[in-house]
Backbone as CSV, one residue per row, in Angstrom:
resi,resn,N_x,N_y,N_z,CA_x,CA_y,CA_z,C_x,C_y,C_z
1,UNK,9.425,-5.349,9.624,8.225,-4.526,9.565,7.745,-4.482,8.115
2,UNK,6.455,-4.655,7.899,5.907,-4.667,6.553,5.793,-3.259,5.999
3,UNK,5.529,-3.173,4.710,5.346,-1.886,4.057,4.257,-1.080,4.736
4,UNK,3.141,-1.715,5.014,2.013,-1.032,5.646,2.422,-0.502,7.014
5,UNK,3.108,-1.315,7.789,3.542,-0.872,9.113,4.528,0.282,9.002
6,UNK,5.404,0.243,8.009,6.347,1.346,7.809,5.612,2.632,7.457
7,UNK,4.602,2.516,6.586,3.852,3.694,6.170,3.128,4.339,7.348
8,UNK,2.673,3.516,8.285,1.856,4.013,9.380,2.591,4.034,10.711
9,UNK,3.899,3.910,10.677,4.669,3.883,11.920,4.446,5.179,12.698
10,UNK,4.453,5.037,13.999,4.292,6.208,14.859,5.457,7.161,14.622
11,UNK,5.214,8.455,14.700,6.294,9.420,14.527,7.413,9.177,15.536
12,UNK,8.632,9.562,15.158,9.777,9.381,16.050,9.504,10.057,17.390
13,UNK,9.931,9.385,18.434,9.743,9.933,19.772,8.484,9.422,20.449
14,UNK,7.601,8.811,19.687,6.379,8.254,20.270,6.595,6.759,20.420
15,UNK,6.479,6.269,21.638,6.765,4.874,21.926,5.684,3.925,21.408
16,UNK,4.438,4.281,21.589,3.344,3.400,21.229,2.358,4.123,20.337
17,UNK,1.614,3.329,19.582,0.557,3.893,18.753,-0.639,4.230,19.625
18,UNK,-1.336,5.292,19.279,-2.583,5.564,19.973,-3.679,4.693,19.352
19,UNK,-4.851,4.743,19.910,-5.948,3.879,19.457,-6.283,4.123,17.986
20,UNK,-6.333,5.374,17.565,-6.648,5.708,16.175,-5.603,5.111,15.239
21,UNK,-4.342,5.270,15.599,-3.248,4.769,14.776,-3.323,3.244,14.659
22,UNK,-3.618,2.563,15.736,-3.752,1.105,15.719,-4.914,0.674,14.835
23,UNK,-6.034,1.372,14.936,-7.208,1.048,14.126,-6.914,1.263,12.644
24,UNK,-6.208,2.329,12.331,-5.831,2.615,10.955,-4.908,1.529,10.412
25,UNK,-3.941,1.121,11.189,-3.008,0.074,10.773,-3.742,-1.229,10.492
26,UNK,-4.658,-1.618,11.366,-5.431,-2.847,11.156,-6.279,-2.750,9.880
27,UNK,-6.887,-1.596,9.654,-7.733,-1.411,8.478,-6.919,-1.500,7.193
28,UNK,-5.751,-0.902,7.173,-4.915,-0.950,5.979,-4.442,-2.380,5.720
29,UNK,-4.070,-3.095,6.762,-3.643,-4.490,6.589,-4.772,-5.334,6.016
30,UNK,-5.979,-5.175,6.556,-7.134,-5.926,6.046,-7.406,-5.561,4.599
31,UNK,-7.348,-4.279,4.314,-7.622,-3.816,2.957,-6.609,-4.394,1.978
32,UNK,-5.350,-4.336,2.326,-4.311,-4.834,1.430,-4.438,-6.335,1.234
33,UNK,-4.685,-7.052,2.304,-4.760,-8.513,2.221,-6.008,-8.975,1.478
34,UNK,-7.117,-8.309,1.697,-8.370,-8.786,1.138,-8.807,-8.136,-0.149
35,UNK,-8.234,-7.017,-0.499,-8.727,-6.263,-1.639,-7.765,-6.197,-2.818
36,UNK,-6.482,-6.296,-2.580,-5.522,-6.135,-3.666,-5.142,-7.475,-4.268
37,UNK,-5.012,-7.480,-5.583,-4.501,-8.667,-6.243,-3.007,-8.771,-5.952
38,UNK,-2.449,-9.918,-6.235,-1.010,-10.104,-6.003,-0.202,-9.096,-6.823
39,UNK,-0.594,-8.866,-8.067,0.129,-7.929,-8.936,0.005,-6.494,-8.422
40,UNK,-1.189,-6.127,-7.965,-1.368,-4.785,-7.404,-0.481,-4.598,-6.190
41,UNK,-0.419,-5.612,-5.329,0.409,-5.526,-4.134,1.882,-5.393,-4.504
42,UNK,2.318,-6.137,-5.519,3.707,-6.025,-5.977,4.006,-4.601,-6.428
43,UNK,3.102,-4.036,-7.217,3.299,-2.672,-7.712,3.322,-1.667,-6.562
44,UNK,2.414,-1.813,-5.617,2.360,-0.905,-4.467,3.637,-1.000,-3.648
45,UNK,4.098,-2.214,-3.384,5.311,-2.388,-2.580,6.529,-1.797,-3.276
46,UNK,6.641,-1.999,-4.591,7.785,-1.457,-5.311,7.713,0.061,-5.419
47,UNK,6.523,0.582,-5.713,6.364,2.026,-5.916,6.462,2.807,-4.605
48,UNK,5.687,2.393,-3.620,5.659,3.137,-2.356,6.702,2.649,-1.361
49,UNK,6.947,1.359,-1.344,7.876,0.814,-0.369,9.331,0.985,-0.736
50,UNK,9.621,0.899,-2.027,11.015,0.974,-2.459,11.301,2.172,-3.347
51,UNK,10.300,3.005,-3.574,10.438,4.235,-4.373,10.979,3.973,-5.772
52,UNK,10.509,2.898,-6.382,10.924,2.572,-7.745,9.916,3.192,-8.704
53,UNK,10.414,3.795,-9.775,9.544,4.455,-10.749,8.751,3.434,-11.558
54,UNK,7.632,3.892,-12.097,6.713,3.010,-12.816,7.396,2.290,-13.977
55,UNK,8.230,2.997,-14.724,8.919,2.385,-15.862,9.816,1.235,-15.393
56,UNK,10.521,1.442,-14.285,11.391,0.398,-13.748,10.574,-0.781,-13.216
57,UNK,9.442,-0.485,-12.598,8.565,-1.557,-12.107,8.108,-2.409,-13.281
58,UNK,7.755,-1.752,-14.370,7.318,-2.477,-15.561,8.405,-3.428,-16.040
59,UNK,9.633,-2.969,-16.043,10.749,-3.826,-16.475,10.940,-4.995,-15.514
60,UNK,10.866,-4.721,-14.224,11.045,-5.771,-13.217,9.974,-6.847,-13.349
61,UNK,8.726,-6.412,-13.544,7.600,-7.343,-13.577,7.296,-7.884,-14.970
62,UNK,7.959,-7.343,-15.979,7.727,-7.813,-17.342,6.394,-7.397,-17.913
63,UNK,5.939,-6.201,-17.525,4.679,-5.666,-18.049,4.940,-4.262,-18.583
64,UNK,3.952,-3.675,-19.229,4.111,-2.338,-19.804,3.858,-1.263,-18.740
65,UNK,4.500,-0.094,-18.874,4.298,0.986,-17.903,2.840,1.400,-17.709
66,UNK,2.023,1.481,-18.785,0.610,1.827,-18.548,-0.110,0.801,-17.666
67,UNK,0.316,-0.451,-17.756,-0.283,-1.489,-16.927,0.071,-1.268,-15.464
68,UNK,1.296,-0.860,-15.201,1.709,-0.530,-13.831,0.850,0.616,-13.308
69,UNK,0.653,1.634,-14.127,-0.180,2.779,-13.716,-1.595,2.326,-13.372
70,UNK,-2.155,1.429,-14.180,-3.509,0.925,-13.905,-3.557,0.135,-12.603
71,UNK,-2.547,-0.716,-12.382,-2.507,-1.492,-11.140,-2.435,-0.566,-9.930
72,UNK,-1.615,0.464,-9.999,-1.488,1.402,-8.879,-2.784,2.177,-8.659
73,UNK,-3.409,2.618,-9.743,-4.658,3.374,-9.626,-5.763,2.509,-9.012
74,UNK,-5.883,1.265,-9.478,-6.900,0.376,-8.924,-6.620,0.067,-7.456
75,UNK,-5.357,-0.126,-7.116,-4.989,-0.402,-5.721,-5.361,0.778,-4.833
76,UNK,-5.060,1.992,-5.278,-5.412,3.186,-4.487,-6.915,3.298,-4.299
77,UNK,-7.679,3.054,-5.384,-9.149,3.129,-5.275,-9.677,2.089,-4.301
78,UNK,-9.188,0.867,-4.412,-9.655,-0.201,-3.506,-9.306,0.104,-2.059
79,UNK,-8.077,0.542,-1.816,-7.673,0.859,-0.443,-8.475,2.031,0.103
80,UNK,-8.701,3.040,-0.720,-9.474,4.205,-0.277,-10.891,3.791,0.107
81,UNK,-11.516,2.943,-0.727,-12.887,2.496,-0.466,-12.961,1.720,0.853
82,UNK,-12.036,0.809,1.059,-12.043,0.014,2.281,-11.754,0.876,3.500
83,UNK,-10.791,1.774,3.382,-10.438,2.621,4.521,-11.577,3.566,4.890
84,UNK,-12.322,4.049,3.912,-13.470,4.906,4.218,-14.487,4.142,5.056
85,UNK,-14.615,2.864,4.804,-15.546,2.039,5.565,-15.065,1.850,7.016
86,UNK,-13.790,1.590,7.207,-13.256,1.296,8.522,-13.008,2.535,9.372
87,UNK,-12.792,3.662,8.725,-12.372,4.833,9.521,-13.452,5.879,9.588
């Protein structure tokens, strides 16, 4: 299961996604695939998917911590803009 699918997984006890949940999942996948740069996606996956702190992400990726913060901020803005359109 991808990071996006994990973030939007149906709550425990619910077997299937409802229509809204499915639409949201598709929108987030499109947004991530079409709007985020490879570096932004790496930062998002490490920060949100693996709960790694920005300083550690910077060390892993060989960039400075402020750069990680910028990548995350831009990724959030891009995803928010796309999701507002789809939802």
